[in-house]
N, C-alpha and C positions, 0 to 999 in steps of 0.2 A: 535346850532343844524345844523348838516351838512347832506348831502345826505347819507353819510356812516353811520350815527347814531350819538349818543351823545358822547361827549368827556369823555369817561370813565376814562382815566388816570388822567385827571385834577380833575374830581369829586372825585375820590377815594383818591387821594393824599391829597386833601383839607380837607376831613372829617376825615381821619386818623390823620392828624396833629391837627385838632380841638378837637377830642376826647382825644388825648394825652394831649394837653394843659389844658383841663378842668378836667382831671382825672375822666372821665365819668365812667370807669369800676373799679375804686378802691373800695375795700371793707373796710370800717372803722372797727377798732377793737371793737368799742363800740356798734355794732348792737347786738340785743338780739339773734335772731335765723334766720340767712339768709337762703335763699333757695340755697342749695349746689348743683351745677351742674358741673359734672366732666367728661371729656373724658380721657380714658386711656392714660397716657403720653407716648410719642414716644421714641423709640431708635433713637438717632441722627445719622442717616446713611449718611447724606450729603444733601439731598434734600427731600422736601415733595413729596409724590406720591398721586395719586388720592384717595387711601384708606384713607390716612391721611385727605385729604381735605373733604371727605364725613363725616368721624367721627367727625371732629371738627366743620364742618358746622352744624351738628345736635345739638351738645351741645351749640354752639354759638346761633343758632336760638332759642333754648328753653330758654336759659338764657336771651336773649333779650326779648322774649315774657313775661317771668315771671317778668322781670324788669318793663315792660310797664303795667303789671297788678298790680304793686305797691309793689312787693317783694323787699327786700334787697337781693342782689345776691352775692354769692361767686362762682367765676368762674376762677380758677387758671390754671396755666400751668407749667410744669417742664420737666425734661429730665431723662429718664432711661439710664443713661450715662455709666454704666459699661458694660463689656461683651467682649467675645472672638473676635467678628468681628473687634472691634477697635484695639485689640492687633494684630490680623493678618494683618490688614490694615497698622498699624505702621511698622510691620516687613517688609512688602512688599515695603514700601516707605522709609525705613530707617529713620523713625522719631520716635516719641513716642506717645503712645495712648492718653495722655492728650492733646497735641497740636492738634492731629487729631480730637479728640472729640469736643474740643471747637471751632475749625473751622467749624465743621458740625453744632454745635448748633447755631453759629452766622448766618450761611446761613439759617437754618430752621426758626429761630426766625424772620428774615427779611421777609421770605416768609409768615409766619403766619400773620405778620403785614400787608403785602400786600393783604392778603385775608380778612382783616377787622375783624379778630377774636377779640372779646372784652374781653381780659384777664386782670386780675389784675397782671401786671408784677412785682409789688412790692413783690408778694408772690412766685416768681419763685424759684424752687429748682432744684439742679443738683446733682444727687446721687454720682458722682465721686469726689465731693469736701469733704475735711476732716470735714467741719462743718456739713455735712449730715451723712457721713458714720461712724463718731464717735458714732452716735446713733444706727447704726446697731450693733456696737461692744457693746455698753452699754446694748442693748436689749438682745444680745446673753448672756451676763453675768447674766442678770436678769433671763433669762430662765434657765441658769445653776443653779442659786441659788434656783430656784423652782423645780429642778430635772427634767427639761424638755429638757436637753441636755445630750447626751451620745456619747462616742467614742468607736468604735468597728470595727472589721474586717467585710468587706462586699464585696460581688461580685458586681462589677460595670460594666457599659458600658464604654469601653475605646476606644477613637478615637486615633489611633497611629499617624495620621497626625497632628491633633490639639493638641495631647498630653495632653488630659484632659478627665475627667469623663463627661459622658452625662446622662441626665435624660432619663427615658424611652420614654417620648414623643418626645425626640430629636433624637431618632433612627427611621428611616423611611423605610417603605416598607418591602416586603418579604425578600429582600436582606440585610436588617438591615444595612442601610448606615447612616453615620453621616449627620445630617440635614444641616450642613454648607458646608462640602467639599465632600460629597458623597463617603467617604472612608468607606470600610467595618469595622464594629464595632467589637471589641474583648471583651471578658470577662476577668476581672482581679480581684483579691482579694487585696483590699487596706484598710488601717486603715482610717476610715472616721468619721467625726462629723455628728451627727444626731439630729434633733429636733423631739421630741416625740409627733408628731401630733396624733398618735394612742390613746394617753390618752384622746383626745377629739372626738374620732370617733363617739361615740353614740350621743353626742350633735350636732356635725356637721351634722349627718344624720337626727336626729329627727327634728332639727330646719329648715330643708329645707321646710317642710310643711307650715311654717309661712312666707316664702318668696313669698308672693302673688304678689309682683310687678316684679317678675322675670319670664322670659319665661319658660313654662313648659319643653321645650326641654333641657334647661340648668339645670334646677333642676333635671331632670332625669339623665343627664350625671353625675352630682355630686353624685346622689344616686348610680349609677352603679360603679363609681370610688371607693367609700367607700366600697360598696359590702358586706354589712352585711348579714350573713346567720346564722340561728339557726339550730342546729343539734345535733349530738351525736358523741363523741369521744369514740372509742373502740379499743381493741387490737386484732390483729391477730398474732398468733405464726408462725414465719418463721423458718423452720428447719435450725439449725446452727446459727441463728441470734437472737433468742429469740423473745420477744413481740415487735411488731411494731405498733405504734399508727396510726389509720386512722380516718378521719373525714367524716361523711356522713350526708346529710340532709334527707336521706330516709332510715333510719334503718328498716322501715317497709318492705323493699324489700330484707332483708338480706338472706332469704331462696333462693333467685334467684341469689346470687353472684356466678359466674362461673369462675372468675379469679381475681387476685389481681395485682395492677399496681403500679409501683414506678416511680418517676421522674428520668430523666437521671442523675441529680446531687444529688440524694438521697445518703446518705453514703453507703448504701448497693450496689447501682448501681455502685458507684465509686470503691468499693472494688471488685466487680465482674469483672469490666473492667480491672483489673490488671492481671486476670488469664484467662478470657473467651474472646477469640478473637472476637466472634460475638457481645458480649456486648460492648467490647472496640470500635469496628467499629461503632456501632450504637451511642454510647454515644458521641464519638469524631467527627464523620463525617456525620452521617445520621439524627440524631434527629433534627426536625424542628418544634418547638412549634407554629410557625406562619403559618405552612403549611395548605393547604386546607383539607387534610385528615389526620386522626390520624395514627401514625406509631409506631412500637415497635418491640421488640425482646424477644422471650421466654428464660427464664433462666432454670437452672436445679432445682430451688427451688420450694417448695410448701408452701402455707399458710393455716393455719387451721381456718376454720370458727368457731368462739366462740359459736355459737348457735347450729349448726348442727354437728360439729366435722368433716365435710367434708374437705378433702385436695384439694385445688384448685391451678392451676398453677400460677406462678408469672412471670409477664412480666415487662420489662423496657419500658415505653411508653412516647412519647413526648407530649401527651395531658395532662399529669400530671405535674403540676408545683410546684416546691419546695416552692415558696412563696405564694401558695394558699392552705389553709388547712394545712396538715402536710407533703405534698409531697408524700403521699401514700393513696391509696383508694381501697375499695372493688368495683368491677365492676359488674354491673347488666345489661347485654345487653337488657333484655326484657323491662326495664323501664328507660333507659337513651339513648338518641340518639347517643351521642358520643361513649358510650360503645358498642352500637349496631353496629355502623359502624366498630369499631375495631374488634368485634367478627365476623362479616361477612368476613372481610379481612383475619382473622387468623383461621377461621373455628372453633370457640369456641361455646359451647352450649349456646342457648338462651332459658331461662327457665322462663315463666310467673308465677308470684306469686301475682299479683294484678289484680283484675277483676273490670270492671265497676260496679257501684251500680246497682243491679237488680231492676226490677219493682215488686212491691208487694211482694208475697211470693215465687217468682221464685228463684231458686238457681243461684248463680253467675256463669257466663260463662267466661272461659279464653279468653282474647283478642287475635286477630290475630296479632302476632308480627313478621310475616315472612318478611314484607317489612319495618318495622320500629317499634320503641319502643312505648309502651303505658305509657305515662309519667304523667297521672293524678293520683290524689288520688282515692281510691276505697275501695274494700273489699279484704282482704287477702285470697288467695287460696294456696293450696300446701305448707302450712306453719305450719304444725303440729298443736300444741295446739292453735296457734294464728289464725288459719283459721277462717274466719267469722267475725273477728274484722274489723272495719273501720280503715283506714290508721292512722288517728290522734291518736286513742286509742291505736293502736298497737305500734306506735312510743314511746308513754309514757311508756307502759308496758315493751317493750323490753329494753328500756334504763334502767329501774329499775331492770330487771331480769338479764341482762348480767353482768357477773363479770367484774369489773374494767371499766365499761362503765359509762359515765356521760354526762349530758347535756352540750353543749358548744356553744359558739358564735364565729364565724370566720369573719374576714374582709379581703377584697382584699387590702384595704388601708395599706400602709407600712410607717414606720417612714421616715421622710424627710431627705435624705442625702444632706447636704449643702456644702460639701467639693469640691472645684474645684482646679485643679492643673494649675493655670494660674495667671498671674500678675494683669490684669486689673479687680480687684474686691476688695471688702472690706477685708483687712487682718483679719484673725481670731485672736482675742486678747488672745493668749495663748503662753506661753513659755514652752519648754520641758526641764526638769531638770533630770539628771541621778538619783539624790537622791529623789527628790520630785514628779517626774512624771509630768504630764501636770498641769500647774499652770496658773490661770487667771491673766492677767495684771490688776493691781489696777485701779479702775475707774478714780482716779485722774490723771493717766498717759495716759488716752485716749485723743485723738485718737492715735492708732498705725498707723502712716502714711506710705504710700507706699514709697519705696526708688526710686531713679532715675531708669528709665527703661533701662534694658540691653537687647539688641537685640541678643538673643541666642536661640538655640533649647531647647525644654522642657519648664519648668517653670522658667521664669527669676528670681523669688524670690529665687530659689535654688542657683542661681549664685551670689546673692547679699550678699557676705560673710560678709561684714562689718555690714550690716543691720541685718543679721541673728544672729550674735554673740551678746549675751546680758547676763545679770545676772538674777538669779532666784529671784523673788519678795519675796519668803518665806525664803530661806536660804542664799541668796547672792552669791551662787556658780555659776559656768559657766552654761549657758543655751543656747538653740537655739530657735529662734522664729518659730512658726508654719508658714509654707510656703504655705499652702493651703489658698485660699480665698473663700469667701462665694458665693454661688449660687445667681445670680442677682435677683431671685424671692424674696429673703429676702428684697432687696431694695423696691420692689413694694408691699410688704405685709403690709406696714404701711405708705406709702408716703402721702396718703390722710389725715393722721393726722398731718403731718408736715406743710401742707398748712395753718392750722388754726393759727399757731404761728411760722412762718419760721425763725425768727431771735432769738428765745429763746435760751439762752446760757447754762441753767442749767438743761434742761430736753428735751426729744425728742419732746414733745408737751405740750401745756398748758392744764392741766387737766380740769380746770373750763370752759375754752372756748371750748374745745373739747366736753365736756358734753352738752354745749349749742348748738353747731353748727353741731355736728354729729347726726345721720349718713348722708352719702351722699344721697340727695334726688333723684337725677337722675344720673346714671352712664351709660356711653356709651363706647362700645369697640367691638373688633372683636370676633367672635364665637370661634376663635382658643384659646382664653384665658378662655373659659367657664369652664374648670376644674381646672388646677393647680393654676393660679394666683388668681382666685376667692376663691378657697378652702384655700389656704395659707393666704389670707387676712382675711378670716373668722376665721381661727385658731388664727392668731395674735390678732385679735380684742377680741376674747374670753379670751385669756391669759391675755391681758391688762385689761380686765374687772375684772378678778379674782385677779390680783396682782398689778395693777397700778391705780385703782379707776375710770376706764372708765365705764360710766353708760350704754353704749349700747353694746350689744353682737353681733350685726351684722353690717357690715360696710356700706352696700348699700341697701337702701329701694327699689328703682326701678332700674331695669337693662334693657338696650336695647342692643342687639347684632346686630350691623348693617351688612348688606350684602356687598358683594364685588362689585367693579366697574370692569366690564369686557369689552373686545373689541371683537366683533364677537363671543360671547359665551365663551371666554376663559379669565381666570384671567390675568390681566396685570402683566407682569414680564419682567425684563431686558433680561433674557435668551431667551424669546420668541420673543423679539424685538417688542412687541406690547404695549409699554408704551406711554401714552399720558402725555406730560409735563404740569403740572399745570402752570408753569411760562409762557409757550407759550400761553396758553388760557387766562391768565390774561393780557398779553401784547396785544393780538389780540382783545379780547372781554370784558375784565374786570372781576374782582373778582365776582361782583354781578351776571354776566351771568353764570359763573361756578357754583356758589352756588345755584342759582335759578334752573338751569337745573338739577342738581343732586337731589335737594329736590323735584322737581315736577315729576321726571322720575319714581319713584317707592316708595313704603313704605320703611321706613328706614331699616327694617329687610330683605328686599328682595335684591337679586343680580339684577343688571341691566346693560345693554349694553350702553357704551359710544357712542354717535352719534354726529358727527360733524354737521350734518343737524339740529339735535335737539338744539345744541349750537347756531347755527345761528338763528334759529327760536326764541329762548329765547332772544337773543340780540335784534332782531327786535321787540319783544313785549315790552321790556324796552324802546327802542327808541320811539315807538308809544305812550307809556304812558307819556314820557316826552313831546312829541309833544302835547298831549291832555291837559296837565297842562299849557303849554305855551300858547296854543290857548285860554284856559279859562281865564288866567290872562290878556291876551292882548285884547280879544274881549268883556269881561264883559257881558255875555248874560243876557237877560232880558225877558225870556219867562214866560208863565202863569203857575200858580199853579193849573194844571188841572188833568184830569184822568190819563194822561200819567205820569205826575210828581208823582202822587200817586202810580202808578205801580212801578216806579223807586225807590221811597222811600221804598216801601215794599220789593223790591229786595235788597236794601242796608241793611235793617234790617235783612233780611233772611241770606244774605252773612255773615254779622258780627257774627250772632248767630251760624251759622253752622261752619264757619271757626274757631271761638273760641273753639268750642267743639273739632274740629280736632286737633288744637294746643295742647289742654289739653292732648289728647291721643298720641301726637307726630306723627300723621298721616299727615305730612306736605304736602304730595302730594295732599290730598283731600282738605286741607285748601287752597292751592295755586290754585287748579282747580276752587274752588268757587270764589276766588279773580279775577282770569282771566276771568271767566264768567261775573262777575260784570263789569269789565273793558270793555268787549265787549258790554254789555248792555248800558253802558254810551256812548260809541262811537255811537251805533245805535241811541240812544236818540238824541245826538247832530247832527247826520246826518239827522234825520227825522224832527226835529222841533227845534225852538229856546228854549234851555233848560231854566228851571226855575233856577235862579242863586243859590238859597239856596240849592235846591235839588242836583244840579250838583256839587257844591263845597263840599257838604256833602259826595257825592259818591266818588269824587276824594280823599278827605281826608281819607275816610275809606280805599280805595284801598292802598294808600300810607302807612298807618299805619299797615294794614294787611300784606303788603310786607316787612315792615321794619325789622323783625327778619331775613329774608332770603336775602334780597337785601338792606343792610343797607345804603350804600353810596348814591345810587340814591334816596332812600327814604328820607334821610336827605336833599338832594338838592331840591327835589320837595316839601317837607314839608315847607322849607324856602320860596320857590316861592309862596306857597299858603298863605304866610303872617304870619307864626308862628315864634316866636323869640326863642323858646326853641328847644333843640335837640329832634328829633323824638325818639331817643333812650330812652329819659326820659319822653316822652309824655304819656298821658293816653291812654290805649287801648280803641278802639271804643266800645260803649255799645249798646245793643239792647235786648229788651225782646220780644220774639216771641214764639209761639207754633210750634216747629220744625216739628211735625207730620202734622200740617195743611199746613205749608209752602211746604212740600214735596208733599202733595196732590195737592195743587194749581199748583205747577210747573209741576207735572205729567199731570194734566188736560190740561194746556196750551200747553205743548209739544206734547201730544197725539193728541190734536186737530189740531195743525199745521202739524203733520205728516199725519193725515187722509186727510187733504186738499191736501197735496202734492201727496198722493196716488191717490186721485180722479182726480186731474189735470193730472197726468201721465197716468193713465189707460184710462181716457176718451179722452186723447189727446187734452186737452184744452190749446191752446197756449197763449191766452190773456184773462184771466178771468176778467170780469168787475165788478161783484158784488158777494159777498159771504155772505150767511146767516148762522149763527150758532145758532141752536135751542136747548135750555136747556130742559131736560126731565121733564115731569109733576111730581107733588109732589107725586102722588100715587106710582110711580115707586121707589122713594126713600124709602117710607114706606115698600114696598114689599122687597126691598133689605135688609133693616134692619131686617125684620122678618126672611128672609132666613138665614142671618148670625147668628142670635141668636137662631134659632129653631133647635131642635134635633129630630123633628117628621119625621117618615119615609115618610109620604105623605105630602110633602111640599106644593103641589098645593092645596090640601084639606085645609091646614091651611091658605093659602093665601085667598082662597075663603070664609073662615070664616069671613073675614073682609069685611063689606058691601061696603065701598068706593072703595075697590079693585074689589070685585065681580061685581059691576055694570059696570065695564069696559069691561065685556063680553069676546069676543075672544082675545082682546088685552091683557087682564090680563092673560088668559090661556096661550097664546103664550109666554108672558114674564116669567110666572111661569115655563114653560118648560125649558126656557133658564137658569133660576136660578137653577133649579134642576140639569141640566147637568153640570153646572160649580160650584156646591155647595162648593167643597173643596177649590176653588181658590178665593172665594168672599172676598171682603174687603170693608170697609166703605169709602165713598167719602165725599166731602164737602156737606153741606146743600144746597138746591136748590138756595136760595138767595145768599149764598157765592159763589156758582159756577157761577151764573150769573155775580156777581160783579167781580170775577177773570177774566172771559172771556172778560167782557166789558173793564176792565183796560188794558188788553193785546191785544185788537183788533188792536192797532197801529202797533204791530209787524207783524201781518198778513197782514195789509194794505201795510206795507213797503216791505214785502217779495214778495207779489203777485201783487202789484200796482193795487189793486182793492178796491172798497168801501166794508166795512165790517159792518154787523149788527148782534148784539147779541140779540136774541128774546126770551122772556118768553114763556113758554109752552102755557099759556092761550091766546097768540096772534098768535099761529100757528095752521095749519090744522092737522086733524087726520092722514093724509097720511104721513106727515113729522114726527109727533110725534112717529109714529110706529118705527122709526129708532133711536129715541133719548133715551139714557140710562144714568143713573147717572155716571158721570165721562167720558161719551162718547157722547157728543151732536150730534144731527143730523146736516148734512151739505148740503146746496144747493148752487150750483155755476152757475152763468150765464156767458155766453161768448159772 
């Protein structure tokens, strides 16, 4: 122990080597059902950042906690190793993506080891290796066999700088820029491979309700992305173009349709753009689906309302999307906010046809739609024979009555385009033959391995002529390999299954073991993956359940989306120059300090600000704890088993019970606050009196084990100093049986009493109190409080006075009854009188220590009436002599 603190570097290196030598974190294959704890695997970018450290500290702490509770633990790590950034980095450095990626992996693995993360490295997976991505290819072909793969033309987001397709979520901001290089994204039509996730849209949506261990926000994001809507498909005749199909969820408003709108890329819009200059200008230059306001242009066309026969103008509008509904819609400004805004801008009629439900026999009154739309269901008005019907009834009847109309379900979810025009990804296992068309590579010929990297513009696979040229598996003729590679989301959609049998050579995962070990019990990752990665993982799991014998249809039972680590309120990023290096923190303060600071700073779901002062304070706490253990081992205290020891024992039990509950809920900050409070109590105890050895050692042992999931290196060191031969990582979690509600009442009583004494000393200006009396309230006040809490009588004082033992207290009872009446809504039960007395008596030493005054805790029957007038349950009366 030095003045600067403990030797964290030596301690951490020693225990990391010891864990490794003893295979502490290895998961045997023969366990029945391990607790599966998993953090989303990282992209190997070169170095860990603080977001990584927080994510993996959460999973590591929980895995360690569950291990100490006696669980077999599966806690693996791997690498999301494919992707365009590595390809770009290799081009910039004139190297190849494989070497760059593996150099990054080596660096990050070393950093993870330095952080003390307890992974089973025997299960490590790396998605860019052929022994992993061959199973991407195998799964692609299984999906193809089950008719869940399709190849077709599609309009895609194209980055001309990266020369690849981007998913919608990779196009950022109103300017529609590439997420990697900030280049404006273009639209292109390319032949693409799709996985038919829409076949599972209903199950993916309906099963969200059963994901009770997921945050509500994430579940809602998934619902919104799938976007199921029930409505009606119907036809409007457009002059010169025939019947055009529209989808609406509010066919009950059809009498209020005052214009018809087409998406800018609807076939009619594109045809008009060839001859109409205004339409051409809007379609090609002005349309902005991401804009704040709807915009559009009127055409010379009209559409015929199939119910009223009315001809309404046709607009091309950018708020209509070709991939939502049918790309055409009837617009009802009175009952849709978007339509209303557009109608206001273009001076189109706003015609209300739905009125709020009237009261009683009153006639429905048209709503005021001058400032905005009335969007609720109601009663139809101005709707011919349908007037007077409620909206739901009208929707059903109109759908039945309108020719060629039918009920329909629409989804926002679209099939998953997995084709990427880049080198560093899984080759799609297809060859193209002029005679046979696209042909799957036989499974026995997998993997189709990547050729040597060629540093060229565009897709390097297009330049790999020798690799591209092959023969058709069906006819033996000349053929060309597919040069698109798979979206890296494919890699991450099933990687959690590979961990259960990472060396299996004849299947992507061991079915029997997967059925025993899946689903993942606790999954942790960033909120940025709340939609796509999780949705695709759920899709894969359901397909594998249907076609590969997997018994579970959901991959993750519990999900935690951790918050960001910020600096002065902003997300850390290299571009902002506000990155804090984990390596520097480990070197200066140690991994335990970094881990403990992050876990105690906020709940895992919350963002929090990095604070160098907070880091130093955390380091000082760990140093003080080591000092306390060393002093105990050296001094061998021999104090009495007295009331003070009893209080400390009760605080040990309380801390264990409360911290355990918080660890169960992954609210590590609350568990650590409890642990640090107990540490403070133990230090106060040793400063005030000669500690009782058994009590003090029990307290130190509890603190060390409660800290072990978060600060594992120092916990191992101190556990050994306390005389234990086993690893604390494998030790039993401390146990205590308490009534948490009573503990909290006792703590609140003691702290409120100490605070009241501080207030009196401060207000009265008492510099050196010599004696403090704490007087517990009389029994009748506890009875009165209980009556007040349980009573629903309007006249509480009358009910209290109905009790003879309260009534006989006269004015004191009336006064207390008035107080109870005034605070009735906020009343809560306290400890029983004897419990309250015992709690204050055992904690009197804390008051004596703080104020350096003698303290007496007095029963009500030993106090005068003038003092008792101020004593209430949970708030004893206080008298101070100076």
